[in-house]
LOVEXPA-113284 format. One line per 3 residues: number of its first residue (from 1); for each residue z, x, y of N, C-alpha, C, O, CB. Coordinates in pm, whole numbers. Last residue first. Glycine has a CB too. Example, Ala and Ser with C-alpha at 12.3 -4.5 7.8 and 13.67 -1.06 7.14 Angstrom:
2> 708,1285,-225,714,1367,-106,787,1290,3,804,1341,114,572,1408,-60 ~ 780,1319,-569,780,1230,-450,780,1320,-330,846,1424,-332,905,1131,-447;
//
This chain:
88> 64,146,1521,-58,291,1561,-44,355,1408,-107,457,1378,9,443,1724 ~ 67,-180,1475,143,-23,1435,16,114,1477,-100,136,1444,184,-19,1213 ~ 92,-466,1579,25,-370,1553,138,-185,1513,245,-127,1535,-79,-383,1696;
85> 298,-650,1693,238,-690,1496,159,-550,1475,155,-510,1359,80,-872,1462 ~ 384,-640,1900,262,-734,1917,187,-665,1761,70,-642,1733,154,-707,2102 ~ 583,-432,1885,589,-578,1877,497,-681,1880,528,-799,1864,648,-610,1953;
82> 520,-229,1879,544,-255,1800,554,-427,1799,529,-511,1713,632,-172,1779 ~ 569,-157,2192,436,-108,2120,403,-152,1977,289,-130,1934,438,39,2113 ~ 826,-100,2209,763,-196,2244,651,-202,2220,624,-321,2237,773,-216,2338;
79> 983,133,2056,963,-23,2003,875,-127,2044,840,-221,1972,1069,-88,2018 ~ 912,424,2104,862,355,2148,851,183,2086,746,120,2072,770,429,2160 ~ 1055,533,1891,1048,548,2008,1037,538,2110,1096,593,2203,1033,565,2017;
76> 951,479,1666,1154,410,1719,1167,468,1833,1276,465,1890,1327,472,1614 ~ 726,529,1676,698,389,1664,937,352,1722,1006,265,1774,602,337,1426 ~ 717,821,1656,652,750,1750,704,637,1762,745,620,1877,530,737,1734;
73> 850,855,1392,876,911,1532,856,834,1698,926,808,1795,785,1026,1526 ~ 667,743,1224,775,701,1252,874,744,1365,960,672,1416,819,710,1154 ~ 460,929,1318,431,795,1358,538,730,1312,529,616,1358,306,738,1312;
70> 533,1195,1266,516,1190,1316,501,1030,1361,547,1017,1474,469,1274,1304 ~ 557,1101,959,701,1168,1045,659,1144,1146,724,1049,1190,753,1324,1043 ~ 297,1067,929,378,965,886,539,1028,961,614,946,1014,365,948,695;
67> 196,1369,911,117,1179,996,221,1081,986,206,993,1071,-44,1077,890 ~ 281,1480,739,307,1520,893,306,1407,946,393,1352,1013,208,1613,969 ~ 199,1334,503,336,1373,545,342,1367,689,394,1276,753,376,1511,498;
64> -43,1443,584,-20,1258,535,119,1277,584,152,1239,696,-34,1190,328 ~ -46,1720,564,-90,1653,689,-75,1502,682,-99,1440,785,-236,1687,719 ~ 267,1794,352,100,1813,369,55,1751,506,156,1729,572,8,1728,239;
61> 495,1894,114,471,1854,271,349,1885,273,307,1985,214,552,1925,391 ~ 602,1961,-101,476,1837,-113,424,1818,44,334,1743,82,547,1658,-181 ~ 762,2143,-188,603,2171,-204,527,2075,-171,406,2075,-194,557,2203,-332;
58> 1031,2099,-142,945,2012,-318,811,2051,-304,731,2011,-389,934,1797,-339 ~ 1048,2185,48,1142,2236,-54,1047,2192,-195,1014,2245,-302,1315,2155,-39 ~ 884,1997,213,901,2088,203,916,2216,84,837,2302,46,957,2059,259;
55> 1043,1759,173,964,1795,123,888,1905,120,817,1919,20,928,1734,131 ~ 1264,1832,311,1290,1784,170,1136,1802,176,1122,1924,192,1374,1622,127 ~ 1231,1892,587,1255,2035,496,1236,1934,355,1167,1999,276,1452,2141,518;
52> 1127,1657,646,1101,1697,674,1069,1878,539,983,1933,470,1165,1647,781 ~ 1389,1565,664,1298,1482,559,1179,1552,525,1122,1536,417,1251,1343,613 ~ 1538,1678,852,1582,1667,699,1455,1617,612,1445,1643,492,1715,1552,681;
49> 1368,1607,1086,1371,1716,1032,1410,1735,874,1338,1789,790,1446,1778,1111 ~ 1440,1307,1076,1277,1346,1059,1245,1488,998,1161,1514,912,1201,1347,1210 ~ 1704,1344,1171,1670,1303,1009,1554,1350,989,1537,1430,897,1664,1148,965;
46> 1667,1506,1383,1758,1516,1333,1718,1512,1152,1708,1595,1061,1842,1415,1403 ~ 1527,1288,1612,1509,1444,1527,1555,1501,1455,1479,1593,1428,1512,1533,1567 ~ 1758,1083,1552,1595,1075,1481,1562,1223,1486,1566,1287,1381,1459,972,1580;
43> 1978,1021,1674,1974,1124,1546,1837,1150,1495,1812,1229,1405,2059,1068,1420 ~ 1945,854,1839,2001,917,1903,1982,1038,1790,1972,1152,1833,2131,858,1954 ~ 1827,616,1678,1712,673,1858,1778,850,1833,1705,947,1815,1805,557,2114;
40> 2044,562,1517,1902,603,1456,1846,666,1585,1820,786,1577,1799,466,1391 ~ 2237,467,1734,2258,600,1654,2087,676,1613,2033,780,1651,2358,549,1488 ~ 2034,253,1775,2055,318,1886,2118,456,1858,2083,554,1925,2133,236,1971;
37> 2070,94,1475,1902,116,1539,1988,261,1699,1961,378,1670,1795,-139,1642 ~ 2370,218,1371,2320,136,1457,2155,200,1458,2125,319,1445,2413,136,1603 ~ 2488,435,1232,2501,298,1198,2449,174,1264,2473,58,1230,2615,282,1194;
34> 2471,775,1123,2385,665,1197,2435,512,1093,2430,484,973,2177,716,1187 ~ 2634,917,1025,2644,925,1154,2537,807,1219,2532,766,1335,2616,1079,1195 ~ 2859,863,794,2710,806,820,2685,810,946,2710,705,1005,2682,666,779;
31> 3072,757,682,3082,847,708,2918,943,760,2893,1063,754,3163,875,601 ~ 3019,520,614,3081,495,723,3082,638,773,3092,655,894,3215,421,707 ~ 2747,392,457,2832,489,454,2926,528,563,2859,612,623,2767,578,427;
28> 2642,64,528,2618,170,531,2750,300,514,2853,277,578,2545,159,640 ~ 2647,-192,549,2713,-147,436,2674,-3,387,2669,43,272,2690,-244,332 ~ 2669,-233,781,2773,-298,720,2782,-209,621,2887,-151,593,2757,-437,681;
25> 2397,-218,838,2425,-120,919,2580,-157,862,2648,-74,923,2373,-128,1091 ~ 2238,-450,678,2242,-310,635,2388,-268,702,2489,-281,633,2100,-215,693 ~ 2375,-653,882,2382,-659,746,2411,-546,659,2512,-520,595,2277,-705,710;
22> 2223,-633,1108,2363,-624,1098,2422,-562,959,2489,-461,937,2414,-762,1121 ~ 1920,-576,1011,1985,-447,1055,2160,-474,996,2221,-410,910,1964,-427,1253 ~ 1978,-872,1002,1920,-828,844,1955,-668,874,2015,-611,782,1712,-868,802;
19> 1952,-969,1248,2069,-991,1127,2075,-900,1050,2181,-842,1028,2057,-1101,1036 ~ 1703,-828,1359,1845,-778,1406,1984,-838,1336,2094,-787,1350,1855,-814,1562 ~ 1466,-787,1082,1541,-836,1202,1689,-806,1269,1778,-757,1200,1543,-953,1180;
16> 1303,-684,921,1399,-562,976,1449,-632,1130,1465,-579,1239,1295,-384,998 ~ 1203,-870,814,1294,-762,727,1360,-685,800,1459,-621,764,1226,-671,640 ~ 1026,-1028,854,1128,-1053,931,1213,-952,880,1326,-964,928,1179,-1189,929;
13> 782,-1119,755,848,-1162,650,1022,-1129,732,1122,-1185,688,791,-1065,490 ~ 582,-997,922,554,-1119,861,700,-1193,839,729,-1301,890,471,-1091,723 ~ 698,-709,896,743,-789,1073,719,-950,1057,782,-1032,1123,608,-728,1234;
10> 654,-664,632,792,-631,687,833,-713,834,941,-759,873,794,-464,712 ~ 405,-707,625,443,-779,545,607,-755,559,683,-829,495,370,-753,417 ~ 316,-490,824,270,-605,858,337,-718,791,346,-824,854,141,-604,838;
7> 409,-258,709,453,-294,844,448,-447,865,540,-517,909,364,-223,948 ~ 239,-254,476,382,-284,447,452,-320,587,544,-401,587,456,-154,372 ~ -24,-243,621,-17,-343,519,129,-368,548,165,-463,618,-60,-298,361;
4> 65,51,728,8,-51,798,30,-186,751,97,-258,825,-119,-28,806 ~ 33,197,513,166,203,601,188,92,697,297,50,738,168,330,686 ~ -38,60,215,-108,126,357,29,95,423,110,4,399,-272,40,442;
1> -21,84,-124,33,3,13,1,73,119,26,191,96,186,-22,27;
//
C-alpha cells in the first residue's frame, strides 16, 4: 500500500483524530518523552534520527526510506497542508 493510500484511509476513517490520539497517549509508557502531538513536534528530529540510524544499522537505509523520513518530518511540521486530505 502506498503512503498516500495509507494516509487517505487514515483520514477517511478518522484514525488519527484528537480523541484517538488522546486514548493512545494514555496508553503510552510514562517514561517516553513523547506523550502528546506537541511533544512529537518538539522531539521530532531526535526520533526521526533514531529511525534513520536503525535502518542504517540494519543495512536497509536507502533513498526510499530517506524520502519517507523527510515526508514524515515535513507533514508533522506543516500540518495545515494535510487538512485538505492531500499529503505531498
